C-alpha positions in Angstrom: -29.4 -14.1 43.0 -30.3 -17.7 43.9 -30.7 -20.8 41.7 -34.3 -20.3 40.7 -33.6 -16.7 39.7 -30.6 -17.7 37.6 -32.7 -20.4 35.9 -35.6 -18.0 35.2 -33.1 -15.5 33.8 -31.6 -18.2 31.5 -35.0 -19.3 30.3 -36.1 -15.8 29.6 -32.9 -14.7 28.0 -32.9 -17.7 25.7 -36.6 -17.3 25.0 -37.5 -20.9 25.6 -40.6 -22.4 27.3 -40.6 -24.8 30.2 -42.2 -27.3 27.8 -39.3 -27.0 25.3 -36.7 -27.2 28.1 -38.3 -30.3 29.5 -38.4 -32.0 26.1 -34.8 -31.1 25.4 -33.6 -32.4 28.7 -36.0 -35.4 28.7 -37.5 -34.5 32.1 -41.0 -33.6 33.1 -42.4 -30.1 33.1 -43.2 -30.7 36.8 -39.5 -31.0 37.5 -38.9 -27.6 35.8 -41.7 -26.1 37.8 -40.3 -27.5 41.0 -36.9 -26.0 40.2 -38.5 -22.6 39.6 -40.3 -22.8 42.9 -38.0 -24.2 45.5 -36.0 -27.3 44.5 -32.4 -27.4 43.3 -31.4 -30.0 40.7 -28.9 -32.7 41.6 -26.8 -35.2 39.9 -27.6 -36.0 36.3 -30.3 -33.4 36.0 -28.0 -30.7 37.2 -25.4 -31.7 34.6 -28.0 -31.8 31.8 -29.2 -28.3 32.7 -25.7 -26.9 32.9 -24.7 -28.5 29.6 -27.8 -27.3 27.9 -27.2 -23.7 29.0 -23.4 -24.0 28.6 -22.8 -22.9 32.2 -20.9 -24.5 35.1 -23.1 -26.5 37.6 -21.5 -24.6 40.5 -22.6 -21.3 38.9 -26.1 -22.5 38.5 -26.4 -23.6 42.1 -24.3 -21.0 43.9 -23.6 -18.2 41.5 -19.9 -18.8 41.6 -18.6 -16.1 39.1 -15.3 -17.8 38.4 -17.2 -20.9 37.2 -19.9 -19.1 35.3 -19.2 -20.7 31.9 -18.8 -24.3 31.3 -15.6 -25.1 29.4 -15.6 -28.5 27.9 -12.3 -30.3 27.3 
């Protein structure tokens, strides 16, 4: 499973729309669409996305099982 498949799975499982996700993260729907097609998030957007779904950024990008869940201090 790659990044876009993990993101699609999270969106479907949480039953949220691309519109809602874009508003929650304060990014454009075009950015969400790009992620779902072929672009990986970087920097601040990656961290926003990981925090929103309560997962580790490395898991989102690479599927690293040991880092699946984001544990805040």
